[in-house]
NUSEVO-706500 format. One record per residue (C-alpha): residue number from 1; residue in one letter; chain; x, y, z. Coordinates in pm, 1 decimal. Layout:
     k   r   c         px         py         pz
   NUM   A   A          X          Y          Z
...
***
This chain:
     k   r   c         px         py         pz
     1   M   A    -2717.0     9146.9      154.1
     2   K   A    -2713.8     8884.0      428.1
     3   V   A    -2897.6     8553.1      438.1
     4   A   A    -2969.3     8444.3      796.9
     5   K   A    -3068.1     8089.7      889.2
     6   F   A    -3220.5     8011.9     1230.9
     7   G   A    -3208.7     7658.9     1371.6
     8   G   A    -3465.4     7458.8     1564.0
     9   T   A    -3376.2     7586.9     1910.1
    10   S   A    -3405.4     7943.5     1778.1
    11   A   A    -3763.8     7874.9     1662.9
    12   A   A    -3866.4     7649.7     1953.0
    13   S   A    -4102.7     7895.1     2124.5
    14   G   A    -4263.6     8235.6     2096.0
    15   E   A    -3995.5     8379.2     2325.0
    16   Q   A    -3723.6     8252.0     2093.6
    17   I   A    -3900.8     8387.4     1784.6
    18   K   A    -3910.4     8729.5     1949.9
    19   K   A    -3529.8     8708.7     1959.0
    20   I   A    -3530.1     8621.4     1588.0
    21   K   A    -3739.0     8930.0     1513.1
    22   S   A    -3501.9     9149.8     1712.1
    23   I   A    -3199.4     9009.7     1527.2
    24   I   A    -3357.2     9043.3     1182.2
    25   T   A    -3485.5     9395.2     1230.8
    26   S   A    -3163.9     9524.4     1390.9
    27   D   A    -2981.6     9497.2     1057.4
    28   P   A    -3149.1     9602.7      729.2
    29   D   A    -2899.0     9387.1      536.5
    30   R   A    -3068.9     9073.6      677.7
    31   K   A    -3312.9     9053.1      392.1
    32   I   A    -3364.0     8677.3      346.7
    33   I   A    -3439.8     8444.4      637.1
    34   V   A    -3436.6     8061.4      635.2
    35   V   A    -3593.8     7880.1      930.3
    36   S   A    -3602.8     7531.1     1079.7
    37   A   A    -3895.1     7354.3     1245.1
    38   P   A    -3943.7     7426.7     1616.6
    39   G   A    -3688.5     7227.7     1817.9
    40   K   A    -3673.4     7134.9     2184.7
    41   R   A    -3765.5     7396.4     2446.3
    42   F   A    -3604.8     7188.8     2722.8
    43   E   A    -3416.2     6859.2     2750.1
    44   A   A    -3721.1     6630.3     2782.3
    45   D   A    -3914.8     6811.7     2508.3
    46   S   A    -3976.9     6678.1     2156.2
    47   K   A    -3876.1     6833.4     1828.0
    48   V   A    -4175.4     6907.4     1605.1
    49   T   A    -4016.5     6708.5     1320.2
    50   D   A    -3998.9     6400.9     1546.3
    51   L   A    -4368.0     6444.7     1633.2
    52   L   A    -4456.0     6465.6     1262.7
    53   I   A    -4259.8     6148.6     1188.4
    54   A   A    -4435.9     5969.3     1476.1
    55   L   A    -4772.2     6086.2     1340.3
    56   G   A    -4683.9     5953.9      994.9
    57   N   A    -4568.9     5616.8     1129.9
    58   A   A    -4891.6     5582.3     1328.9
    59   A   A    -5103.8     5668.0     1024.1
    60   F   A    -4919.6     5420.9      799.2
    61   A   A    -4967.9     5147.3     1062.3
    62   N   A    -5343.4     5227.5     1075.3
    63   E   A    -5308.1     5339.2     1437.2
    64   P   A    -5485.0     5643.9     1590.8
    65   V   A    -5312.3     5974.5     1516.3
    66   D   A    -5516.9     6201.6     1743.8
    67   E   A    -5252.6     6203.8     2019.7
    68   W   A    -4978.3     6312.1     1778.4
    69   M   A    -5200.1     6566.7     1605.6
    70   E   A    -5285.4     6720.5     1942.0
    71   K   A    -4919.0     6745.4     2044.6
    72   I   A    -4826.0     6912.3     1715.9
    73   S   A    -5121.5     7154.0     1728.5
    74   N   A    -5046.5     7241.7     2091.5
    75   R   A    -4687.6     7335.7     2002.6
    76   F   A    -4799.9     7573.0     1729.0
    77   F   A    -5090.7     7711.0     1934.0
    78   A   A    -4849.8     7788.6     2220.0
    79   I   A    -4624.0     7979.9     1980.3
    80   S   A    -4915.0     8168.6     1821.8
    81   E   A    -5052.6     8269.6     2162.6
    82   E   A    -4713.4     8396.1     2281.2
    83   L   A    -4679.9     8602.7     1964.3
    84   Q   A    -5049.5     8700.4     1947.7
    85   I   A    -5079.6     8560.9     1595.3
    86   P   A    -5433.9     8478.2     1472.7
    87   K   A    -5533.4     8114.6     1536.0
    88   S   A    -5624.6     8081.3     1168.3
    89   V   A    -5253.3     8027.9     1093.9
    90   V   A    -5248.6     7717.1     1316.2
    91   E   A    -5580.8     7592.6     1181.0
    92   E   A    -5424.5     7610.5      834.8
    93   I   A    -5136.6     7393.4      959.3
    94   E   A    -5381.4     7130.8     1091.1
    95   Q   A    -5565.6     7131.4      759.5
    96   T   A    -5238.9     7080.2      569.9
    97   I   A    -5157.4     6769.9      777.8
    98   K   A    -5505.1     6624.2      718.5
    99   E   A    -5477.6     6683.4      344.7
   100   I   A    -5139.7     6505.7      331.5
   101   L   A    -5274.2     6202.4      520.7
   102   S   A    -5582.1     6175.2      296.6
   103   S   A    -5387.8     6222.9      -29.4
   104   N   A    -5317.2     5945.9     -280.5
   105   L   A    -4940.8     5988.1     -252.1
   106   P   A    -4721.1     5682.4     -179.2
   107   E   A    -4623.1     5651.5      187.1
   108   H   A    -4262.6     5769.0      136.6
   109   M   A    -4383.5     6086.9      -34.8
   110   K   A    -4644.4     6144.6      234.7
   111   M   A    -4368.4     6116.2      495.2
   112   D   A    -4156.5     6375.4      314.5
   113   A   A    -4456.3     6609.7      297.5
   114   L   A    -4531.1     6556.8      668.2
   115   K   A    -4170.6     6621.3      773.5
   116   A   A    -4171.9     6946.5      574.4
   117   V   A    -4473.5     7077.4      770.0
   118   G   A    -4249.6     7177.1     1062.2
   119   E   A    -4028.4     7413.7      864.8
   120   D   A    -4313.8     7537.0      647.6
   121   S   A    -4528.5     7623.9      949.4
   122   S   A    -4237.2     7785.6     1129.7
   123   A   A    -4179.0     8017.2      830.4
   124   K   A    -4547.9     8110.4      813.2
   125   L   A    -4561.7     8192.8     1184.8
   126   I   A    -4244.3     8402.3     1176.4
   127   S   A    -4349.0     8598.9      867.8
   128   A   A    -4693.1     8660.3     1023.9
   129   Y   A    -4529.7     8781.9     1345.9
   130   L   A    -4303.8     9021.8     1155.7
   131   E   A    -4607.1     9159.5      970.7
   132   I   A    -4818.7     9220.1     1280.8
   133   S   A    -4512.2     9383.2     1438.8
   134   G   A    -4520.3     9644.7     1162.0
   135   F   A    -4249.3     9516.4      926.6
   136   Q   A    -4282.7     9440.6      557.6
   137   A   A    -4234.7     9065.0      538.0
   138   K   A    -4369.1     8767.9      347.7
   139   Y   A    -4351.1     8389.7      346.5
   140   V   A    -4207.6     8242.2       25.5
   141   N   A    -4256.3     7873.5      -50.9
   142   P   A    -3940.6     7690.7     -174.3
   143   K   A    -4116.1     7618.0     -506.1
   144   D   A    -4179.7     7989.3     -560.7
   145   A   A    -3826.6     8070.1     -446.2
   146   G   A    -3686.1     7836.2     -714.1
   147   I   A    -3544.8     7551.8     -503.0
   148   I   A    -3550.1     7265.7     -756.2
   149   V   A    -3422.9     6929.2     -633.1
   150   S   A    -3361.7     6572.3     -747.2
   151   N   A    -3632.8     6307.9     -712.8
   152   E   A    -3485.4     6135.2     -405.8
   153   P   A    -3725.3     6128.9     -108.1
   154   G   A    -3545.5     6207.9      216.7
   155   K   A    -3212.3     6273.3       46.9
   156   A   A    -3283.0     6527.4     -226.3
   157   K   A    -2999.5     6721.4     -388.1
   158   I   A    -3018.9     7071.7     -529.5
   159   L   A    -3019.3     7098.8     -909.5
   160   P   A    -2800.7     7360.7    -1086.8
   161   E   A    -3097.5     7538.5    -1246.4
   162   S   A    -3206.9     7654.6     -900.1
   163   L   A    -2935.9     7918.5     -861.8
   164   P   A    -3045.2     8161.5    -1138.1
   165   L   A    -3406.7     8130.3    -1016.0
   166   L   A    -3306.2     8209.4     -657.2
   167   A   A    -3122.4     8520.3     -780.0
   168   D   A    -3462.4     8683.0     -844.6
   169   L   A    -3516.1     8702.8     -466.9
   170   R   A    -3273.2     8994.4     -460.0
   171   E   A    -3538.6     9209.7     -626.0
   172   E   A    -3809.1     9135.5     -368.4
   173   D   A    -3906.9     9410.1     -124.3
   174   G   A    -3910.7     9363.8      251.2
   175   I   A    -3801.6     9058.2      450.9
   176   I   A    -3834.1     8718.8      280.6
   177   V   A    -3895.2     8415.3      507.3
   178   I   A    -3827.8     8074.6      348.4
   179   P   A    -3876.4     7733.6      514.1
   180   G   A    -3565.7     7514.8      514.9
   181   F   A    -3527.6     7140.1      464.4
   182   F   A    -3722.4     7084.3      141.7
   183   G   A    -3760.6     7174.3     -223.0
   184   Y   A    -3958.4     7057.6     -526.6
   185   T   A    -3875.7     6836.6     -823.0
   186   K   A    -3920.2     6956.2    -1181.4
   187   N   A    -4259.2     6781.5    -1172.1
   188   G   A    -4363.5     6978.8     -863.9
   189   Q   A    -4327.1     6698.3     -607.6
   190   L   A    -4208.1     6796.5     -260.1
   191   M   A    -3879.2     6632.0     -152.1
   192   T   A    -3681.2     6678.4      168.5
   193   F   A    -3305.3     6703.0      211.0
   194   P   A    -3129.0     6469.2      456.1
   195   R   A    -3198.6     6536.0      825.8
   196   G   A    -3051.2     6871.6      924.6
   197   G   A    -3120.6     6995.1      573.7
   198   S   A    -3230.9     7344.4      673.9
   199   D   A    -2860.3     7426.9      678.0
   200   I   A    -2847.7     7306.6      317.7
   201   T   A    -3136.2     7537.9      224.8
   202   G   A    -2964.5     7834.7      387.7
   203   S   A    -2644.3     7767.3      197.5
   204   I   A    -2831.3     7718.7     -132.2
   205   V   A    -3023.2     8044.5      -92.6
   206   A   A    -2707.3     8235.7        1.9
   207   A   A    -2534.1     8097.7     -307.9
   208   G   A    -2831.2     8175.8     -534.2
   209   V   A    -2864.8     8540.0     -429.6
   210   K   A    -2483.5     8578.7     -406.4
   211   A   A    -2511.0     8706.0      -50.4
   212   D   A    -2226.1     8903.6      101.6
   213   L   A    -2258.4     8690.5      416.5
   214   Y   A    -2447.8     8380.0      522.8
   215   E   A    -2523.0     8385.2      897.2
   216   N   A    -2616.9     8060.3     1066.2
   217   F   A    -2779.7     8127.2     1403.8
   218   T   A    -2777.3     7841.7     1651.6
   219   D   A    -2757.2     7795.1     2030.8
   220   V   A    -2378.2     7828.6     2075.8
   221   N   A    -2151.8     8134.1     2060.3
   222   S   A    -1915.2     7971.7     1813.7
   223   V   A    -1763.6     7649.1     1691.5
   224   Y   A    -1539.8     7495.7     1957.8
   225   T   A    -1203.3     7329.6     1913.9
   226   V   A    -1342.6     7008.1     2062.2
   227   N   A    -1670.9     6861.8     2185.2
   228   P   A    -1757.8     7056.8     2505.3
   229   T   A    -1920.1     6746.0     2655.7
   230   I   A    -1576.0     6580.1     2654.1
   231   V   A    -1353.1     6876.9     2744.3
   232   Q   A    -1480.5     7147.5     2980.3
   233   N   A    -1474.5     7504.7     2847.5
   234   P   A    -1280.2     7434.1     2527.9
   235   K   A    -1137.4     7720.1     2326.6
   236   E   A    -1354.1     7882.8     2061.9
   237   I   A    -1253.6     7882.1     1696.0
   238   R   A    -1262.6     8233.0     1549.6
   239   S   A    -1187.8     8140.0     1188.1
   240   L   A    -1214.5     7823.9      978.4
   241   T   A    -1186.0     7739.6      611.1
   242   Y   A    -1466.1     7556.3      430.1
   243   R   A    -1251.5     7243.5      406.0
   244   E   A    -1177.1     7245.6      778.6
   245   M   A    -1544.6     7288.8      866.1
   246   R   A    -1650.4     7007.2      635.0
   247   E   A    -1396.8     6769.6      790.3
   248   L   A    -1508.6     6867.2     1139.9
   249   S   A    -1880.4     6838.9     1062.6
   250   Y   A    -1836.6     6500.1      894.4
   251   A   A    -1646.8     6365.6     1193.0
   252   G   A    -1896.0     6446.6     1464.3
   253   F   A    -1928.4     6826.1     1498.2
   254   S   A    -2302.8     6887.2     1522.2
   255   V   A    -2308.0     7256.6     1425.8
   256   F   A    -2350.4     7180.6     1055.1
   257   H   A    -2481.6     6901.9      839.5
   258   D   A    -2165.4     6786.4      661.8
   259   E   A    -2300.1     6869.9      311.8
   260   A   A    -2446.3     7203.7      411.6
   261   L   A    -2165.8     7435.6      309.8
   262   I   A    -2105.6     7304.4      -42.2
   263   P   A    -2322.6     7566.0     -223.7
   264   A   A    -2169.1     7851.0      -22.2
   265   F   A    -1823.4     7702.0      -76.2
   266   E   A    -1870.2     7695.2     -452.9
   267   E   A    -1968.6     8063.9     -457.9
   268   K   A    -1699.0     8160.4     -200.8
   269   I   A    -1957.1     8319.0       30.7
   270   P   A    -1829.9     8370.0      388.2
   271   V   A    -2033.8     8205.0      663.0
   272   C   A    -2066.7     8316.4     1023.9
   273   I   A    -2187.6     8090.1     1306.2
   274   K   A    -2369.7     8302.4     1564.1
   275   N   A    -2578.6     8255.6     1878.3
   276   T   A    -2946.5     8357.5     1874.3
   277   G   A    -2924.1     8411.8     2250.5
   278   N   A    -2609.6     8623.4     2221.5
   279   P   A    -2609.7     8782.7     1874.6
   280   K   A    -2340.4     9038.7     1963.1
   281   A   A    -2079.4     8765.4     2016.0
   282   P   A    -1836.5     8757.5     1719.4
   283   G   A    -1906.2     8392.6     1638.5
   284   T   A    -1697.0     8178.6     1404.7
   285   M   A    -1620.7     8292.3     1049.8
   286   I   A    -1591.5     8025.5      780.2
   287   V   A    -1405.2     8145.3      472.2
   288   A   A    -1256.4     8010.7      149.8
   289   D   A     -894.7     8080.8      243.6
   290   K   A     -695.4     8206.4      539.4
   291   K   A     -334.9     8286.6      614.9
   292   P   A     -114.8     7992.7      718.8
   293   Q   A      -77.9     7960.6     1096.7
   294   E   A      209.0     7819.2     1298.4
   295   K   A      -35.0     7613.6     1504.7
   296   C   A     -225.9     7472.7     1212.0
   297   V   A     -457.8     7238.5     1406.8
   298   V   A     -793.1     7414.1     1454.8
   299   G   A    -1011.1     7136.4     1594.1
   300   I   A    -1045.6     6774.7     1700.6
   301   A   A    -1363.0     6593.5     1599.7
   302   S   A    -1474.6     6243.0     1687.7
   303   D   A    -1756.4     6000.2     1629.7
   304   T   A    -1844.2     5649.4     1743.7
   305   G   A    -2044.3     5369.5     1584.8
   306   F   A    -1791.7     5227.6     1338.4
   307   A   A    -1682.5     4875.5     1248.0
   308   S   A    -1364.1     4761.8     1075.2
   309   L   A    -1375.7     4496.0      805.1
   310   Y   A    -1022.2     4349.1      800.5
   311   I   A     -894.5     4129.5      515.2
   312   S   A     -550.6     3971.9      483.2
   313   K   A     -415.1     3783.9      180.2
   314   Y   A      -54.5     3704.4       91.4
   315   L   A       56.5     3892.9     -223.7
   316   M   A     -265.4     4095.8     -227.9
   317   N   A      -69.8     4380.4     -388.2
   318   R   A       -1.2     4165.8     -696.8
   319   E   A     -363.0     4057.7     -741.3
   320   V   A     -497.3     4305.8     -995.4
   321   G   A     -848.2     4426.2     -914.7
   322   F   A     -863.2     4291.8     -556.9
   323   G   A     -968.0     4624.2     -405.4
   324   R   A    -1219.6     4690.3     -682.2
   325   R   A    -1383.8     4349.0     -634.1
   326   L   A    -1401.8     4398.2     -258.7
   327   L   A    -1569.5     4736.9     -294.1
   328   Q   A    -1799.9     4594.2     -560.2
   329   I   A    -1924.3     4335.6     -310.1
   330   L   A    -1996.5     4617.4      -65.6
   331   E   A    -2177.0     4812.9     -338.0
   332   E   A    -2390.8     4513.5     -437.1
   333   E   A    -2487.1     4463.5      -72.4
   334   D   A    -2574.9     4836.0      -43.3
   335   V   A    -2298.2     4912.0      207.0
   336   S   A    -2098.9     5235.9      176.5
   337   F   A    -1754.7     5274.2      328.7
   338   E   A    -1593.7     5563.1      516.4
   339   H   A    -1219.8     5491.0      494.2
   340   A   A    -1006.3     5217.8      339.8
   341   P   A     -648.7     5214.5      479.8
   342   S   A     -436.9     4934.5      329.9
   343   G   A     -100.1     4760.4      340.4
   344   I   A       82.8     4525.4      104.4
   345   D   A     -103.1     4211.3      213.3
   346   E   A     -395.2     4357.7      404.3
   347   M   A     -681.6     4600.1      370.7
   348   S   A     -926.3     4749.6      618.7
   349   V   A    -1260.0     4904.3      531.4
   350   I   A    -1427.7     5128.7      786.5
   351   I   A    -1808.1     5102.5      784.6
   352   R   A    -2075.1     5267.6      996.9
   353   E   A    -2230.5     5000.5     1218.2
   354   T   A    -2581.4     5117.2     1128.6
   355   Q   A    -2524.6     4956.3      786.6
   356   L   A    -2428.9     4616.8      925.7
   357   T   A    -2726.2     4406.8     1031.0
   358   P   A    -2631.1     4054.9     1147.7
   359   N   A    -2765.5     3909.9      821.0
   360   K   A    -2574.1     4159.2      607.1
   361   E   A    -2254.1     4097.2      802.6
   362   E   A    -2290.6     3721.6      749.3
   363   T   A    -2354.8     3775.8      375.8
   364   L   A    -2047.9     3999.2      338.5
   365   I   A    -1817.0     3748.3      507.0
   366   R   A    -1957.6     3459.5      301.9
   367   R   A    -1920.3     3644.4      -29.7
   368   I   A    -1570.0     3774.6       45.3
   369   K   A    -1452.2     3424.6      142.5
   370   S   A    -1608.4     3274.2     -169.9
   371   E   A    -1509.8     3539.7     -425.2
   372   L   A    -1175.6     3671.8     -293.4
   373   S   A    -1033.1     3369.3     -102.7
   374   P   A     -862.6     3572.5      173.1
   375   D   A     -624.4     3415.9      423.8
   376   M   A     -805.6     3594.9      704.3
   377   I   A    -1121.3     3801.9      741.5
   378   S   A    -1280.5     3961.4     1047.8
   379   I   A    -1521.3     4237.5     1141.0
   380   D   A    -1440.8     4425.2     1460.7
   381   H   A    -1704.0     4647.1     1620.9
   382   N   A    -1711.6     4939.7     1865.6
   383   F   A    -1462.5     5163.1     1691.5
   384   A   A    -1436.3     5540.7     1724.9
   385   M   A    -1284.3     5772.6     1467.8
   386   I   A    -1087.5     6082.2     1569.7
   387   M   A    -1013.0     6354.7     1316.2
   388   V   A     -738.6     6609.0     1384.5
   389   V   A     -816.6     6896.9     1148.2
   390   G   A     -624.0     7197.0     1018.2
   391   E   A     -515.6     7350.4      687.8
   392   G   A     -151.5     7283.7      598.5
   393   M   A     -105.3     6980.9      823.9
   394   K   A       69.3     6791.3      545.7
   395   N   A      352.1     7044.6      539.0
   396   T   A      377.9     7101.0      915.3
   397   I   A      644.0     6891.3     1084.4
   398   G   A      551.4     6698.3     1399.5
   399   I   A      171.2     6694.5     1383.9
   400   A   A      142.7     6314.6     1362.4
   401   N   A      419.3     6270.6     1619.2
   402   K   A      235.1     6491.6     1869.1
   403   A   A      -90.1     6300.7     1814.3
   404   A   A       76.3     5961.7     1859.4
   405   A   A      251.4     6082.4     2176.0
   406   A   A      -75.9     6220.6     2317.1
   407   L   A     -257.4     5892.0     2257.2
   408   S   A       31.0     5694.3     2406.7
   409   E   A       27.0     5920.0     2714.0
   410   A   A     -344.8     5847.6     2753.2
   411   N   A     -275.4     5471.2     2724.7
   412   V   A     -481.7     5451.0     2404.0
   413   N   A     -380.3     5208.8     2130.6
   414   I   A     -402.8     5334.5     1772.1
   415   E   A     -589.3     5067.8     1576.8
   416   M   A     -542.1     5251.2     1245.9
   417   I   A     -418.1     5581.2     1109.1
   418   N   A     -501.6     5744.1      776.9
   419   Q   A     -378.1     6072.9      634.0
   420   G   A     -294.8     5998.4      274.4
   421   S   A     -248.9     6312.4       68.4
   422   S   A     -492.4     6522.5      273.5
   423   E   A     -361.7     6858.2      383.8
   424   V   A     -659.7     6914.7      611.4
   425   S   A     -709.0     6612.5      836.1
   426   M   A     -551.9     6307.7      993.2
   427   M   A     -772.1     6020.4     1107.3
   428   F   A     -712.2     5779.4     1396.1
   429   G   A     -916.7     5469.5     1469.0
   430   I   A     -936.5     5359.9     1832.3
   431   K   A    -1164.6     5149.5     2052.8
   432   A   A    -1476.0     5348.9     2142.2
   433   D   A    -1439.2     5299.3     2518.3
   434   K   A    -1111.0     5496.2     2507.9
   435   L   A    -1255.9     5796.2     2323.7
   436   H   A    -1286.4     6048.4     2607.4
   437   Q   A     -936.3     5998.3     2743.7
   438   A   A     -795.2     6014.2     2389.8
   439   I   A     -971.9     6341.8     2307.2
   440   Q   A     -873.0     6501.1     2638.5
   441   S   A     -507.1     6412.8     2585.6
   442   L   A     -508.3     6540.2     2226.4
   443   Y   A     -672.0     6864.7     2339.8
   444   R   A     -400.9     6922.9     2600.7
   445   T   A     -133.3     6857.4     2340.9
   446   Y   A     -263.3     7093.1     2072.2
   447   F   A     -442.0     7361.8     2272.4
   448   G   A     -288.6     7355.0     2621.9
***
């Protein structure tokens, strides 16, 4: 059995959904389908989820919502007309939105319910199209499928009791179409996963039914060794381990949400990234283990938007609890950290800039000065993080030396480096304005 997940670009229009039908029906093992909300049809287009969020924001601000409702309805009407699906399906979608807006739910729960309409409607349209095309298919709501989640609006997590419930889907006849991105609490309240959470749903369902393969269909032939907007025509990656993919997705690769593979990882289910527009391409296989390779580096990921909180204090290493107290200040100010490289008398904490408002930054500096009495404290902005990724890097001689030489050749200063005990990745911090030249030089070094 295969579980196939189709992303937003794959469900963006009737023409794209016709491709989905062709892919599903070409292989009888593709029994369970997970779908995203319709994405962009062209560069200037809007994703349906963004339209739903805009509608919700307008409603909560007591502003007119007719414009947003019309845009959303028009997207679904266009799809239904292309596929010759009865208009009643779209009218049902409109009614669902109206019921959410008029409900007594708190605003944050209404927003979760609105955001879920995109995926839910996409699943209903696709299952209806399969049925009128002569195939046995049915829409299954996540609640009926058994996707039980924590009570955390916008950032729900799957609960362990979901997996045995999902296993029952194996006994269903025909093609099962499930909307991604959301589940239900034990009390029956709808909750969404973090943005990009349809990948999480696909992985959860694959784990629950113990699929032989989880296929993730997107708009690229495979995962690339580096961001193709930085390096032209980069090499494709044919095989990755789960750990490599998680490191790459965390550090800027947009193919997967960085938490998406955890359920599949735990059940050791292989994953294949494939292209909806070119389904015969081999894609990229993601597996639990693979044979050691001489060239262990598989990819170079990067992301911008970081700041570095730098603290220096003489004999810091002898001050018991210094690091704990620093991180406690961050916790109390609701700031999470990404990395924390340190020396004997100094410590840096890497933070995403989105968490540092001017007021919060001022509060952090004031508290650290007052409670930790550092000799020096500063917050530097506009950092980029580069992750060189590959299994077995720890035991491969010369990896760090090659990276340092490549950055030196590109005239890029390394602001920080962090590998620790990781066998999978090595992180470099540099100034964001040097990112492209750094990535291009690293690519030449590792991939030619």
